[in-house]
C-alpha positions in Angstrom: -0.1 0.0 0.0 1.2 3.7 -0.7 0.2 7.0 0.1 1.5 10.1 -1.8 3.1 13.0 0.2 3.0 16.7 -0.3 6.5 16.6 -1.5 5.9 14.5 -4.5 7.2 11.3 -2.6 5.3 8.1 -1.8 5.3 6.3 1.6 5.0 2.6 1.3 3.5 0.5 3.9 3.3 -3.5 4.1 -0.5 -4.0 4.9 0.1 -7.2 6.9 2.6 -5.4 9.2 0.2 -2.6 9.8 -2.5 -5.1 10.8 0.3 -6.6 13.3 1.3 -3.2 14.8 -2.2 -2.0 15.3 -3.4 -5.4 16.4 -6.4 -5.3 13.9 -7.6 -7.8 11.5 -8.4 -6.4 7.8 -12.1 -6.1 8.7 -11.4 -4.3 11.9 -9.0 -1.9 10.2 -11.8 -1.4 7.3 -14.5 -0.8 10.2 -11.9 2.0 11.8 -11.6 3.7 8.4 -15.4 3.8 8.3 -16.4 5.1 11.9 -13.5 7.6 11.4 -14.0 10.8 9.4 -13.9 10.0 5.6 -15.3 11.3 2.4 -18.7 9.4 3.1 -19.4 9.6 6.8 -18.3 12.0 9.7 -16.9 10.6 12.7 -19.1 10.6 15.9 -18.3 13.8 17.6 -16.0 13.6 20.4 -14.6 10.4 19.1 -11.3 10.6 17.2 -9.2 7.8 15.6 -7.3 7.1 19.0 -10.7 6.5 20.8 -12.2 4.6 18.0 -9.2 2.5 17.7 -9.5 1.4 21.4 -13.2 0.7 21.0 -13.0 -1.5 18.0 -9.7 -3.2 19.5 -12.0 -4.1 22.5 -14.8 -5.7 20.4 -13.0 -9.1 20.7 -12.2 -11.7 18.1 -13.8 -11.4 14.6 -16.8 -13.7 14.1 -16.4 -15.9 10.9 -18.4 -14.4 8.3 -18.0 -12.9 4.7 -15.8 -9.9 4.5 -18.5 -7.3 3.8 -21.0 -8.7 6.4 -17.9 -8.9 8.9 -17.3 -5.2 8.6 -21.0 -4.2 8.9 -21.3 -6.5 12.0 -18.2 -4.8 13.6 -19.6 -1.2 12.9 -22.9 -2.3 14.4 -21.0 -3.7 17.4 -19.1 -0.5 17.7 -22.4 1.4 17.5 -23.9 -0.8 20.4 -20.8 -0.4 22.4 -20.9 1.3 25.9 -18.9 4.1 24.8 -20.7 4.9 21.7 -24.4 4.2 23.0 -24.5 7.4 24.9 -23.8 9.2 21.8 -26.8 7.9 20.0 -24.7 6.5 17.2 -26.8 4.7 14.4 -25.0 2.1 12.1 -27.1 3.9 9.3 -24.9 6.8 9.6 -22.0 4.9 8.3 -24.4 3.5 5.6 -22.5 5.1 2.4 -19.0 4.4 3.9 -19.8 0.6 4.5 -21.1 0.4 0.8 -18.1 1.7 -0.6 -15.3 0.3 1.7 -16.9 -3.1 2.7 -18.7 -3.9 -0.7 -17.1 -2.0 -3.5 -20.3 -0.1 -4.2 -20.4 3.3 -5.2 -23.9 5.1 -4.3 -24.8 8.8 -4.2 -27.5 8.4 -1.4 -27.0 7.9 2.4 -29.0 5.2 3.9 -32.2 3.4 2.5 -34.2 5.5 0.0 -37.8 5.9 0.7 -39.1 5.5 -2.9 -42.5 7.2 -2.2 -40.5 10.6 -1.2 -38.2 10.2 -4.1 -41.1 10.0 -6.6 -42.7 13.0 -4.7 -39.8 15.0 -5.4 -39.6 14.0 -9.0 -43.3 14.6 -9.5 -42.8 17.9 -8.0 -39.9 18.9 -10.1 -41.5 17.8 -13.3 -44.8 19.7 -12.5 -42.8 22.8 -11.9 -40.8 22.2 -15.3 -44.2 21.8 -17.1 -45.6 25.1 -15.6 -42.5 27.0 -16.5 -42.8 25.7 -20.3 -46.5 26.6 -20.4 -45.8 29.9 -19.0 -42.9 30.7 -21.4 -43.5 33.0 -24.3 -43.9 30.9 -27.7 -41.0 31.2 -30.0 -42.0 31.3 -33.6 -40.5 28.4 -35.5 -38.3 29.4 -38.6 -37.7 26.9 -41.3 -34.0 26.3 -42.2 -33.1 26.3 -45.7 -30.8 23.4 -47.0 
């Protein structure tokens, strides 16, 4: 694994060595990346990387599941932990990050989609557009000569 620096250099990491040094499995390291601030979800206020690392390490051994489901179960256990429970954390808060990092599925929406609400928004926008078209001043059509 590598990471570019601001000086046009690259830092190279051995992933297995990182897991060993942190004392985390691949699934727990992925879950740590999900519950910490990233492009797809915010961290829970007051819980930075060090605190989140301690909480995830305290969750015990990983159950034997498929990788994506395993990451989700770790995030759910994190949200249910004593330290986080008081912050009213909901695993749905991390939905988009889980889809990206655990399943490799890109999505533009966070959380489950309410289709009724989505159709209502689309209907409102289409109605607004139709009203604008009807209210617009007609333009005289001009035939093009070839």
